[in-house]
PDB file as gemmi writes it, atoms N, CA and C in Angstrom:
CRYST1    1.000    1.000    1.000  90.00  90.00  90.00 P 1                      
ATOM      1  N   MET A   1     -16.017  41.537  31.747  1.00  0.00           N  
ATOM      2  CA  MET A   1     -17.138  40.671  31.975  1.00  0.00           C  
ATOM      3  C   MET A   1     -16.639  39.227  31.901  1.00  0.00           C  
ATOM      4  N   ALA A   2     -16.997  38.443  32.874  1.00  0.00           N  
ATOM      5  CA  ALA A   2     -16.648  37.026  32.903  1.00  0.00           C  
ATOM      6  C   ALA A   2     -17.861  36.213  32.498  1.00  0.00           C  
ATOM      7  N   VAL A   3     -17.622  35.234  31.661  1.00  0.00           N  
ATOM      8  CA  VAL A   3     -18.711  34.387  31.185  1.00  0.00           C  
ATOM      9  C   VAL A   3     -18.333  32.940  31.445  1.00  0.00           C  
ATOM     10  N   SER A   4     -19.277  32.193  31.919  1.00  0.00           N  
ATOM     11  CA  SER A   4     -19.082  30.769  32.120  1.00  0.00           C  
ATOM     12  C   SER A   4     -20.024  30.036  31.177  1.00  0.00           C  
ATOM     13  N   LEU A   5     -19.504  29.056  30.503  1.00  0.00           N  
ATOM     14  CA  LEU A   5     -20.312  28.320  29.541  1.00  0.00           C  
ATOM     15  C   LEU A   5     -20.186  26.836  29.837  1.00  0.00           C  
ATOM     16  N   SER A   6     -21.307  26.201  29.973  1.00  0.00           N  
ATOM     17  CA  SER A   6     -21.318  24.755  30.171  1.00  0.00           C  
ATOM     18  C   SER A   6     -21.908  24.113  28.933  1.00  0.00           C  
ATOM     19  N   ALA A   7     -21.385  22.991  28.594  1.00  0.00           N  
ATOM     20  CA  ALA A   7     -21.910  22.266  27.432  1.00  0.00           C  
ATOM     21  C   ALA A   7     -22.044  20.803  27.798  1.00  0.00           C  
ATOM     22  N   GLN A   8     -23.040  20.194  27.229  1.00  0.00           N  
ATOM     23  CA  GLN A   8     -23.227  18.765  27.424  1.00  0.00           C  
ATOM     24  C   GLN A   8     -22.908  18.070  26.114  1.00  0.00           C  
ATOM     25  N   VAL A   9     -22.233  16.981  26.219  1.00  0.00           N  
ATOM     26  CA  VAL A   9     -21.945  16.190  25.039  1.00  0.00           C  
ATOM     27  C   VAL A   9     -23.080  15.196  24.873  1.00  0.00           C  
ATOM     28  N   ARG A  10     -23.710  15.255  23.733  1.00  0.00           N  
ATOM     29  CA  ARG A  10     -24.835  14.360  23.470  1.00  0.00           C  
ATOM     30  C   ARG A  10     -24.348  13.191  22.620  1.00  0.00           C  
ATOM     31  N   GLU A  11     -24.651  12.015  23.065  1.00  0.00           N  
ATOM     32  CA  GLU A  11     -24.278  10.822  22.318  1.00  0.00           C  
ATOM     33  C   GLU A  11     -25.233  10.614  21.152  1.00  0.00           C  
ATOM     34  N   PHE A  12     -24.683  10.233  20.008  1.00  0.00           N  
ATOM     35  CA  PHE A  12     -25.515   9.856  18.874  1.00  0.00           C  
ATOM     36  C   PHE A  12     -26.120   8.487  19.167  1.00  0.00           C  
ATOM     37  N   PRO A  13     -27.403   8.313  18.886  1.00  0.00           N  
ATOM     38  CA  PRO A  13     -27.955   6.964  19.029  1.00  0.00           C  
ATOM     39  C   PRO A  13     -27.333   6.066  17.949  1.00  0.00           C  
ATOM     40  N   TYR A  14     -26.930   4.880  18.327  1.00  0.00           N  
ATOM     41  CA  TYR A  14     -26.322   3.991  17.347  1.00  0.00           C  
ATOM     42  C   TYR A  14     -26.496   2.546  17.761  1.00  0.00           C  
ATOM     43  N   ARG A  15     -26.228   1.668  16.821  1.00  0.00           N  
ATOM     44  CA  ARG A  15     -26.145   0.244  17.110  1.00  0.00           C  
ATOM     45  C   ARG A  15     -24.987  -0.309  16.294  1.00  0.00           C  
ATOM     46  N   SER A  16     -24.257  -1.194  16.879  1.00  0.00           N  
ATOM     47  CA  SER A  16     -23.128  -1.815  16.187  1.00  0.00           C  
ATOM     48  C   SER A  16     -23.623  -3.007  15.395  1.00  0.00           C  
ATOM     49  N   VAL A  17     -23.183  -3.092  14.161  1.00  0.00           N  
ATOM     50  CA  VAL A  17     -23.538  -4.208  13.298  1.00  0.00           C  
ATOM     51  C   VAL A  17     -22.233  -4.861  12.840  1.00  0.00           C  
ATOM     52  N   PRO A  18     -21.827  -5.939  13.497  1.00  0.00           N  
ATOM     53  CA  PRO A  18     -20.578  -6.590  13.094  1.00  0.00           C  
ATOM     54  C   PRO A  18     -20.663  -7.084  11.649  1.00  0.00           C  
ATOM     55  N   THR A  19     -19.693  -6.721  10.863  1.00  0.00           N  
ATOM     56  CA  THR A  19     -19.632  -7.119   9.464  1.00  0.00           C  
ATOM     57  C   THR A  19     -18.195  -7.491   9.151  1.00  0.00           C  
ATOM     58  N   MET A  20     -17.999  -8.673   8.610  1.00  0.00           N  
ATOM     59  CA  MET A  20     -16.648  -9.112   8.272  1.00  0.00           C  
ATOM     60  C   MET A  20     -16.429  -8.933   6.775  1.00  0.00           C  
ATOM     61  N   ILE A  21     -15.480  -8.090   6.443  1.00  0.00           N  
ATOM     62  CA  ILE A  21     -15.094  -7.884   5.048  1.00  0.00           C  
ATOM     63  C   ILE A  21     -13.593  -8.094   4.991  1.00  0.00           C  
ATOM     64  N   ASP A  22     -13.149  -8.979   4.122  1.00  0.00           N  
ATOM     65  CA  ASP A  22     -11.722  -9.277   4.047  1.00  0.00           C  
ATOM     66  C   ASP A  22     -11.296  -9.319   2.590  1.00  0.00           C  
ATOM     67  N   SER A  23     -10.424  -8.417   2.212  1.00  0.00           N  
ATOM     68  CA  SER A  23      -9.923  -8.405   0.838  1.00  0.00           C  
ATOM     69  C   SER A  23      -8.911  -9.522   0.615  1.00  0.00           C  
ATOM     70  N   GLY A  24      -8.397 -10.070   1.711  1.00  0.00           N  
ATOM     71  CA  GLY A  24      -7.303 -11.017   1.588  1.00  0.00           C  
ATOM     72  C   GLY A  24      -6.048 -10.274   1.149  1.00  0.00           C  
ATOM     73  N   HIS A  25      -5.002 -11.007   0.890  1.00  0.00           N  
ATOM     74  CA  HIS A  25      -3.770 -10.377   0.403  1.00  0.00           C  
ATOM     75  C   HIS A  25      -3.923 -10.144  -1.092  1.00  0.00           C  
ATOM     76  N   VAL A  26      -3.750  -8.916  -1.508  1.00  0.00           N  
ATOM     77  CA  VAL A  26      -3.842  -8.570  -2.926  1.00  0.00           C  
ATOM     78  C   VAL A  26      -2.560  -7.854  -3.329  1.00  0.00           C  
ATOM     79  N   ALA A  27      -2.223  -7.950  -4.602  1.00  0.00           N  
ATOM     80  CA  ALA A  27      -0.999  -7.329  -5.101  1.00  0.00           C  
ATOM     81  C   ALA A  27      -1.317  -6.481  -6.322  1.00  0.00           C  
ATOM     82  N   ASN A  28      -0.456  -5.525  -6.576  1.00  0.00           N  
ATOM     83  CA  ASN A  28      -0.559  -4.692  -7.769  1.00  0.00           C  
ATOM     84  C   ASN A  28       0.828  -4.648  -8.405  1.00  0.00           C  
ATOM     85  N   ARG A  29       0.978  -5.323  -9.501  1.00  0.00           N  
ATOM     86  CA  ARG A  29       2.267  -5.370 -10.197  1.00  0.00           C  
ATOM     87  C   ARG A  29       2.362  -4.305 -11.287  1.00  0.00           C  
ATOM     88  N   ASP A  30       1.366  -3.424 -11.364  1.00  0.00           N  
ATOM     89  CA  ASP A  30       1.322  -2.392 -12.403  1.00  0.00           C  
ATOM     90  C   ASP A  30       2.161  -1.175 -12.035  1.00  0.00           C  
ATOM     91  N   LEU A  31       2.375  -0.317 -13.027  1.00  0.00           N  
ATOM     92  CA  LEU A  31       3.126   0.927 -12.843  1.00  0.00           C  
ATOM     93  C   LEU A  31       2.329   2.000 -12.125  1.00  0.00           C  
ATOM     94  N   THR A  32       1.006   1.856 -12.089  1.00  0.00           N  
ATOM     95  CA  THR A  32       0.145   2.866 -11.468  1.00  0.00           C  
ATOM     96  C   THR A  32      -0.753   2.231 -10.414  1.00  0.00           C  
ATOM     97  N   ALA A  33      -1.188   3.053  -9.480  1.00  0.00           N  
ATOM     98  CA  ALA A  33      -2.116   2.585  -8.439  1.00  0.00           C  
ATOM     99  C   ALA A  33      -3.496   2.367  -9.042  1.00  0.00           C  
ATOM    100  N   HIS A  34      -4.212   1.386  -8.535  1.00  0.00           N  
ATOM    101  CA  HIS A  34      -5.607   1.192  -8.935  1.00  0.00           C  
ATOM    102  C   HIS A  34      -6.340   0.362  -7.886  1.00  0.00           C  
ATOM    103  N   ALA A  35      -7.669   0.438  -7.932  1.00  0.00           N  
ATOM    104  CA  ALA A  35      -8.501  -0.294  -6.973  1.00  0.00           C  
ATOM    105  C   ALA A  35      -8.391  -1.791  -7.245  1.00  0.00           C  
ATOM    106  N   VAL A  36      -8.029  -2.539  -6.224  1.00  0.00           N  
ATOM    107  CA  VAL A  36      -7.902  -3.991  -6.353  1.00  0.00           C  
ATOM    108  C   VAL A  36      -9.005  -4.718  -5.587  1.00  0.00           C  
ATOM    109  N   PHE A  37      -9.779  -3.968  -4.814  1.00  0.00           N  
ATOM    110  CA  PHE A  37     -10.886  -4.548  -4.048  1.00  0.00           C  
ATOM    111  C   PHE A  37     -11.907  -3.453  -3.791  1.00  0.00           C  
ATOM    112  N   THR A  38     -13.178  -3.750  -4.024  1.00  0.00           N  
ATOM    113  CA  THR A  38     -14.262  -2.808  -3.716  1.00  0.00           C  
ATOM    114  C   THR A  38     -15.401  -3.569  -3.055  1.00  0.00           C  
ATOM    115  N   HIS A  39     -16.095  -2.881  -2.158  1.00  0.00           N  
ATOM    116  CA  HIS A  39     -17.223  -3.499  -1.461  1.00  0.00           C  
ATOM    117  C   HIS A  39     -18.157  -2.402  -0.952  1.00  0.00           C  
ATOM    118  N   VAL A  40     -19.457  -2.592  -1.129  1.00  0.00           N  
ATOM    119  CA  VAL A  40     -20.443  -1.660  -0.574  1.00  0.00           C  
ATOM    120  C   VAL A  40     -20.868  -2.178   0.791  1.00  0.00           C  
ATOM    121  N   VAL A  41     -20.730  -1.326   1.797  1.00  0.00           N  
ATOM    122  CA  VAL A  41     -21.195  -1.642   3.149  1.00  0.00           C  
ATOM    123  C   VAL A  41     -22.518  -0.925   3.330  1.00  0.00           C  
ATOM    124  N   ARG A  42     -23.556  -1.681   3.696  1.00  0.00           N  
ATOM    125  CA  ARG A  42     -24.898  -1.110   3.794  1.00  0.00           C  
ATOM    126  C   ARG A  42     -25.561  -1.547   5.093  1.00  0.00           C  
ATOM    127  N   SER A  43     -26.247  -0.603   5.731  1.00  0.00           N  
ATOM    128  CA  SER A  43     -27.074  -0.898   6.892  1.00  0.00           C  
ATOM    129  C   SER A  43     -28.422  -0.246   6.614  1.00  0.00           C  
ATOM    130  N   LYS A  44     -29.323  -1.025   6.058  1.00  0.00           N  
ATOM    131  CA  LYS A  44     -30.594  -0.500   5.554  1.00  0.00           C  
ATOM    132  C   LYS A  44     -31.311   0.373   6.584  1.00  0.00           C  
ATOM    133  N   GLY A  45     -31.645   1.596   6.152  1.00  0.00           N  
ATOM    134  CA  GLY A  45     -32.397   2.519   6.991  1.00  0.00           C  
ATOM    135  C   GLY A  45     -31.562   3.391   7.910  1.00  0.00           C  
ATOM    136  N   ALA A  46     -30.257   3.150   7.970  1.00  0.00           N  
ATOM    137  CA  ALA A  46     -29.396   3.960   8.843  1.00  0.00           C  
ATOM    138  C   ALA A  46     -29.305   5.390   8.306  1.00  0.00           C  
ATOM    139  N   THR A  47     -29.219   6.356   9.201  1.00  0.00           N  
ATOM    140  CA  THR A  47     -29.054   7.747   8.764  1.00  0.00           C  
ATOM    141  C   THR A  47     -27.579   8.103   8.614  1.00  0.00           C  
ATOM    142  N   TRP A  48     -26.711   7.346   9.265  1.00  0.00           N  
ATOM    143  CA  TRP A  48     -25.271   7.556   9.133  1.00  0.00           C  
ATOM    144  C   TRP A  48     -24.535   6.252   9.417  1.00  0.00           C  
ATOM    145  N   LEU A  49     -23.307   6.176   8.935  1.00  0.00           N  
ATOM    146  CA  LEU A  49     -22.462   5.007   9.154  1.00  0.00           C  
ATOM    147  C   LEU A  49     -21.071   5.445   9.601  1.00  0.00           C  
ATOM    148  N   ARG A  50     -20.467   4.632  10.418  1.00  0.00           N  
ATOM    149  CA  ARG A  50     -19.062   4.804  10.786  1.00  0.00           C  
ATOM    150  C   ARG A  50     -18.439   3.420  10.781  1.00  0.00           C  
ATOM    151  N   LEU A  51     -17.338   3.264  10.081  1.00  0.00           N  
ATOM    152  CA  LEU A  51     -16.686   1.970   9.971  1.00  0.00           C  
ATOM    153  C   LEU A  51     -15.524   1.863  10.944  1.00  0.00           C  
ATOM    154  N   ARG A  52     -15.333   0.653  11.445  1.00  0.00           N  
ATOM    155  CA  ARG A  52     -14.168   0.358  12.282  1.00  0.00           C  
ATOM    156  C   ARG A  52     -13.407  -0.783  11.612  1.00  0.00           C  
ATOM    157  N   PHE A  53     -12.108  -0.601  11.496  1.00  0.00           N  
ATOM    158  CA  PHE A  53     -11.259  -1.594  10.859  1.00  0.00           C  
ATOM    159  C   PHE A  53     -10.576  -2.434  11.920  1.00  0.00           C  
ATOM    160  N   GLY A  54     -10.394  -3.708  11.615  1.00  0.00           N  
ATOM    161  CA  GLY A  54      -9.711  -4.600  12.542  1.00  0.00           C  
ATOM    162  C   GLY A  54      -8.250  -4.217  12.698  1.00  0.00           C  
ATOM    163  N   THR A  55      -7.668  -4.630  13.796  1.00  0.00           N  
ATOM    164  CA  THR A  55      -6.273  -4.282  14.071  1.00  0.00           C  
ATOM    165  C   THR A  55      -5.307  -4.974  13.113  1.00  0.00           C  
ATOM    166  N   ALA A  56      -5.761  -6.001  12.412  1.00  0.00           N  
ATOM    167  CA  ALA A  56      -4.902  -6.701  11.453  1.00  0.00           C  
ATOM    168  C   ALA A  56      -4.855  -5.999  10.095  1.00  0.00           C  
ATOM    169  N   THR A  57      -5.606  -4.922   9.923  1.00  0.00           N  
ATOM    170  CA  THR A  57      -5.624  -4.197   8.651  1.00  0.00           C  
ATOM    171  C   THR A  57      -4.236  -3.638   8.363  1.00  0.00           C  
ATOM    172  N   GLN A  58      -3.703  -3.983   7.191  1.00  0.00           N  
ATOM    173  CA  GLN A  58      -2.364  -3.528   6.804  1.00  0.00           C  
ATOM    174  C   GLN A  58      -2.394  -2.969   5.393  1.00  0.00           C  
ATOM    175  N   LEU A  59      -1.676  -1.872   5.193  1.00  0.00           N  
ATOM    176  CA  LEU A  59      -1.543  -1.268   3.872  1.00  0.00           C  
ATOM    177  C   LEU A  59      -0.070  -1.253   3.500  1.00  0.00           C  
ATOM    178  N   ASP A  60       0.221  -1.593   2.268  1.00  0.00           N  
ATOM    179  CA  ASP A  60       1.604  -1.694   1.809  1.00  0.00           C  
ATOM    180  C   ASP A  60       1.972  -0.499   0.935  1.00  0.00           C  
ATOM    181  N   GLY A  61       3.169   0.010   1.107  1.00  0.00           N  
ATOM    182  CA  GLY A  61       3.672   1.078   0.242  1.00  0.00           C  
ATOM    183  C   GLY A  61       2.752   2.283   0.177  1.00  0.00           C  
ATOM    184  N   ASN A  62       2.410   2.695  -1.023  1.00  0.00           N  
ATOM    185  CA  ASN A  62       1.533   3.848  -1.231  1.00  0.00           C  
ATOM    186  C   ASN A  62       0.068   3.454  -1.350  1.00  0.00           C  
ATOM    187  N   SER A  63      -0.304   2.319  -0.837  1.00  0.00           N  
ATOM    188  CA  SER A  63      -1.700   1.872  -0.888  1.00  0.00           C  
ATOM    189  C   SER A  63      -2.544   2.668   0.095  1.00  0.00           C  
ATOM    190  N   PHE A  64      -3.840   2.747  -0.187  1.00  0.00           N  
ATOM    191  CA  PHE A  64      -4.746   3.447   0.716  1.00  0.00           C  
ATOM    192  C   PHE A  64      -6.154   2.892   0.589  1.00  0.00           C  
ATOM    193  N   VAL A  65      -6.971   3.178   1.593  1.00  0.00           N  
ATOM    194  CA  VAL A  65      -8.392   2.825   1.583  1.00  0.00           C  
ATOM    195  C   VAL A  65      -9.172   4.103   1.330  1.00  0.00           C  
ATOM    196  N   ARG A  66     -10.122   4.033   0.397  1.00  0.00           N  
ATOM    197  CA  ARG A  66     -10.994   5.169   0.092  1.00  0.00           C  
ATOM    198  C   ARG A  66     -12.423   4.762   0.451  1.00  0.00           C  
ATOM    199  N   ILE A  67     -13.067   5.569   1.301  1.00  0.00           N  
ATOM    200  CA  ILE A  67     -14.452   5.317   1.707  1.00  0.00           C  
ATOM    201  C   ILE A  67     -15.289   6.472   1.186  1.00  0.00           C  
ATOM    202  N   SER A  68     -16.371   6.153   0.459  1.00  0.00           N  
ATOM    203  CA  SER A  68     -17.228   7.187  -0.129  1.00  0.00           C  
ATOM    204  C   SER A  68     -18.678   6.952   0.259  1.00  0.00           C  
ATOM    205  N   SER A  69     -19.353   8.008   0.691  1.00  0.00           N  
ATOM    206  CA  SER A  69     -20.781   7.931   0.981  1.00  0.00           C  
ATOM    207  C   SER A  69     -21.544   7.822  -0.335  1.00  0.00           C  
ATOM    208  N   LEU A  70     -22.435   6.854  -0.438  1.00  0.00           N  
ATOM    209  CA  LEU A  70     -23.245   6.734  -1.645  1.00  0.00           C  
ATOM    210  C   LEU A  70     -24.361   7.767  -1.669  1.00  0.00           C  
ATOM    211  N   LYS A  71     -24.627   8.405  -0.530  1.00  0.00           N  
ATOM    212  CA  LYS A  71     -25.683   9.419  -0.469  1.00  0.00           C  
ATOM    213  C   LYS A  71     -25.212  10.759  -1.020  1.00  0.00           C  
ATOM    214  N   ASP A  72     -24.047  11.227  -0.575  1.00  0.00           N  
ATOM    215  CA  ASP A  72     -23.628  12.578  -0.971  1.00  0.00           C  
ATOM    216  C   ASP A  72     -22.229  12.647  -1.579  1.00  0.00           C  
ATOM    217  N   GLY A  73     -21.552  11.516  -1.685  1.00  0.00           N  
ATOM    218  CA  GLY A  73     -20.253  11.488  -2.342  1.00  0.00           C  
ATOM    219  C   GLY A  73     -19.064  11.911  -1.496  1.00  0.00           C  
ATOM    220  N   TYR A  74     -19.303  12.335  -0.262  1.00  0.00           N  
ATOM    221  CA  TYR A  74     -18.174  12.717   0.583  1.00  0.00           C  
ATOM    222  C   TYR A  74     -17.277  11.508   0.803  1.00  0.00           C  
ATOM    223  N   LEU A  75     -15.973  11.764   0.914  1.00  0.00           N  
ATOM    224  CA  LEU A  75     -15.066  10.633   1.040  1.00  0.00           C  
ATOM    225  C   LEU A  75     -13.966  10.889   2.050  1.00  0.00           C  
ATOM    226  N   GLN A  76     -13.332   9.797   2.436  1.00  0.00           N  
ATOM    227  CA  GLN A  76     -12.198   9.834   3.355  1.00  0.00           C  
ATOM    228  C   GLN A  76     -11.158   8.855   2.832  1.00  0.00           C  
ATOM    229  N   LEU A  77      -9.899   9.253   2.915  1.00  0.00           N  
ATOM    230  CA  LEU A  77      -8.796   8.389   2.518  1.00  0.00           C  
ATOM    231  C   LEU A  77      -8.011   7.986   3.758  1.00  0.00           C  
ATOM    232  N   PHE A  78      -7.605   6.731   3.801  1.00  0.00           N  
ATOM    233  CA  PHE A  78      -6.761   6.240   4.886  1.00  0.00           C  
ATOM    234  C   PHE A  78      -5.479   5.664   4.311  1.00  0.00           C  
ATOM    235  N   GLU A  79      -4.360   6.156   4.808  1.00  0.00           N  
ATOM    236  CA  GLU A  79      -3.068   5.539   4.566  1.00  0.00           C  
ATOM    237  C   GLU A  79      -2.685   4.840   5.867  1.00  0.00           C  
ATOM    238  N   THR A  80      -1.573   4.151   5.873  1.00  0.00           N  
ATOM    239  CA  THR A  80      -1.173   3.420   7.079  1.00  0.00           C  
ATOM    240  C   THR A  80      -1.153   4.317   8.303  1.00  0.00           C  
ATOM    241  N   TRP A  81      -0.514   5.466   8.206  1.00  0.00           N  
ATOM    242  CA  TRP A  81      -0.374   6.356   9.366  1.00  0.00           C  
ATOM    243  C   TRP A  81      -1.712   6.947   9.792  1.00  0.00           C  
ATOM    244  N   SER A  82      -2.577   7.313   8.833  1.00  0.00           N  
ATOM    245  CA  SER A  82      -3.847   7.945   9.219  1.00  0.00           C  
ATOM    246  C   SER A  82      -4.820   6.930   9.795  1.00  0.00           C  
ATOM    247  N   LEU A  83      -4.774   5.702   9.315  1.00  0.00           N  
ATOM    248  CA  LEU A  83      -5.623   4.657   9.891  1.00  0.00           C  
ATOM    249  C   LEU A  83      -5.263   4.463  11.361  1.00  0.00           C  
ATOM    250  N   ARG A  84      -3.985   4.461  11.647  1.00  0.00           N  
ATOM    251  CA  ARG A  84      -3.516   4.340  13.035  1.00  0.00           C  
ATOM    252  C   ARG A  84      -3.925   5.568  13.854  1.00  0.00           C  
ATOM    253  N   ASP A  85      -3.714   6.766  13.294  1.00  0.00           N  
ATOM    254  CA  ASP A  85      -4.033   7.997  14.020  1.00  0.00           C  
ATOM    255  C   ASP A  85      -5.521   8.125  14.332  1.00  0.00           C  
ATOM    256  N   TYR A  86      -6.370   7.611  13.451  1.00  0.00           N  
ATOM    257  CA  TYR A  86      -7.821   7.659  13.671  1.00  0.00           C  
ATOM    258  C   TYR A  86      -8.310   6.440  14.447  1.00  0.00           C  
ATOM    259  N   ARG A  87      -7.378   5.679  14.985  1.00  0.00           N  
ATOM    260  CA  ARG A  87      -7.685   4.494  15.796  1.00  0.00           C  
ATOM    261  C   ARG A  87      -8.588   3.503  15.071  1.00  0.00           C  
ATOM    262  N   ASN A  88      -8.296   3.317  13.794  1.00  0.00           N  
ATOM    263  CA  ASN A  88      -8.985   2.345  12.939  1.00  0.00           C  
ATOM    264  C   ASN A  88     -10.477   2.621  12.772  1.00  0.00           C  
ATOM    265  N   ALA A  89     -10.891   3.870  12.911  1.00  0.00           N  
ATOM    266  CA  ALA A  89     -12.309   4.228  12.752  1.00  0.00           C  
ATOM    267  C   ALA A  89     -12.443   5.358  11.733  1.00  0.00           C  
ATOM    268  N   SER A  90     -13.473   5.261  10.916  1.00  0.00           N  
ATOM    269  CA  SER A  90     -13.707   6.285   9.895  1.00  0.00           C  
ATOM    270  C   SER A  90     -14.450   7.479  10.476  1.00  0.00           C  
ATOM    271  N   SER A  91     -14.620   8.470   9.650  1.00  0.00           N  
ATOM    272  CA  SER A  91     -15.511   9.585   9.975  1.00  0.00           C  
ATOM    273  C   SER A  91     -16.944   9.074   9.927  1.00  0.00           C  
ATOM    274  N   TYR A  92     -17.880   9.942  10.260  1.00  0.00           N  
ATOM    275  CA  TYR A  92     -19.301   9.607  10.149  1.00  0.00           C  
ATOM    276  C   TYR A  92     -19.750   9.970   8.736  1.00  0.00           C  
ATOM    277  N   PHE A  93     -20.399   9.027   8.052  1.00  0.00           N  
ATOM    278  CA  PHE A  93     -20.868   9.247   6.687  1.00  0.00           C  
ATOM    279  C   PHE A  93     -22.386   9.296   6.654  1.00  0.00           C  
ATOM    280  N   ASN A  94     -22.929  10.236   5.894  1.00  0.00           N  
ATOM    281  CA  ASN A  94     -24.379  10.344   5.731  1.00  0.00           C  
ATOM    282  C   ASN A  94     -24.906   9.176   4.912  1.00  0.00           C  
ATOM    283  N   GLY A  95     -26.102   8.728   5.259  1.00  0.00           N  
ATOM    284  CA  GLY A  95     -26.761   7.684   4.494  1.00  0.00           C  
ATOM    285  C   GLY A  95     -26.527   6.297   5.051  1.00  0.00           C  
ATOM    286  N   ASP A  96     -27.110   5.325   4.356  1.00  0.00           N  
ATOM    287  CA  ASP A  96     -27.058   3.948   4.845  1.00  0.00           C  
ATOM    288  C   ASP A  96     -26.078   3.062   4.084  1.00  0.00           C  
ATOM    289  N   ALA A  97     -25.247   3.670   3.217  1.00  0.00           N  
ATOM    290  CA  ALA A  97     -24.303   2.859   2.448  1.00  0.00           C  
ATOM    291  C   ALA A  97     -23.050   3.656   2.093  1.00  0.00           C  
ATOM    292  N   VAL A  98     -21.923   2.959   2.134  1.00  0.00           N  
ATOM    293  CA  VAL A  98     -20.649   3.534   1.703  1.00  0.00           C  
ATOM    294  C   VAL A  98     -19.939   2.532   0.796  1.00  0.00           C  
ATOM    295  N   LEU A  99     -19.138   3.068  -0.100  1.00  0.00           N  
ATOM    296  CA  LEU A  99     -18.286   2.243  -0.948  1.00  0.00           C  
ATOM    297  C   LEU A  99     -16.894   2.239  -0.337  1.00  0.00           C  
ATOM    298  N   VAL A 100     -16.364   1.042  -0.092  1.00  0.00           N  
ATOM    299  CA  VAL A 100     -15.009   0.892   0.438  1.00  0.00           C  
ATOM    300  C   VAL A 100     -14.136   0.357  -0.693  1.00  0.00           C  
ATOM    301  N   GLU A 101     -13.050   1.072  -0.977  1.00  0.00           N  
ATOM    302  CA  GLU A 101     -12.133   0.660  -2.040  1.00  0.00           C  
ATOM    303  C   GLU A 101     -10.721   0.546  -1.481  1.00  0.00           C  
ATOM    304  N   LEU A 102     -10.062  -0.535  -1.804  1.00  0.00           N  
ATOM    305  CA  LEU A 102      -8.648  -0.690  -1.491  1.00  0.00           C  
ATOM    306  C   LEU A 102      -7.885  -0.346  -2.761  1.00  0.00           C  
ATOM    307  N   VAL A 103      -7.139   0.742  -2.711  1.00  0.00           N  
ATOM    308  CA  VAL A 103      -6.345   1.179  -3.859  1.00  0.00           C  
ATOM    309  C   VAL A 103      -4.896   0.796  -3.576  1.00  0.00           C  
ATOM    310  N   ALA A 104      -4.387  -0.136  -4.368  1.00  0.00           N  
ATOM    311  CA  ALA A 104      -3.026  -0.624  -4.170  1.00  0.00           C  
ATOM    312  C   ALA A 104      -2.049   0.243  -4.946  1.00  0.00           C  
ATOM    313  N   GLY A 105      -1.011   0.685  -4.260  1.00  0.00           N  
ATOM    314  CA  GLY A 105       0.036   1.463  -4.912  1.00  0.00           C  
ATOM    315  C   GLY A 105       0.784   0.619  -5.933  1.00  0.00           C  
ATOM    316  N   ALA A 106       1.512   1.285  -6.803  1.00  0.00           N  
ATOM    317  CA  ALA A 106       2.286   0.582  -7.829  1.00  0.00           C  
ATOM    318  C   ALA A 106       3.283  -0.380  -7.187  1.00  0.00           C  
ATOM    319  N   PHE A 107       3.374  -1.561  -7.765  1.00  0.00           N  
ATOM    320  CA  PHE A 107       4.331  -2.578  -7.331  1.00  0.00           C  
ATOM    321  C   PHE A 107       4.217  -2.927  -5.850  1.00  0.00           C  
ATOM    322  N   THR A 108       2.998  -3.048  -5.352  1.00  0.00           N  
ATOM    323  CA  THR A 108       2.801  -3.458  -3.962  1.00  0.00           C  
ATOM    324  C   THR A 108       2.482  -4.944  -3.912  1.00  0.00           C  
ATOM    325  N   SER A 109       2.810  -5.558  -2.794  1.00  0.00           N  
ATOM    326  CA  SER A 109       2.658  -7.010  -2.695  1.00  0.00           C  
ATOM    327  C   SER A 109       1.535  -7.466  -1.786  1.00  0.00           C  
ATOM    328  N   ARG A 110       0.904  -6.506  -1.044  1.00  0.00           N  
ATOM    329  CA  ARG A 110      -0.230  -6.914  -0.204  1.00  0.00           C  
ATOM    330  C   ARG A 110      -1.134  -5.747   0.038  1.00  0.00           C  
TER     331      ARG A 110                                                      
END                                                                             
């Protein structure tokens, strides 16, 4: 039996809200990694959020960005290679707010 299946890709309704968040250059001179910058990104009333990072975003050493949904706690981690592989865009997060944390690796300079 041969079966043919057609599917339509449905676009999510969305609106872009330009938001500039800049941690600046930060350093961690400690022996262990820790959050050196945190910021809540909120779009009041949104059912989901997706973040896009600028092309100038740079992570040093073992540093990473952690994004957590304030609605359900789901999270995503970005290292230098994964940020590039995901084309500087996060997953879709439930709710209208996420916590963005820059976790600097030990002995990192930016």
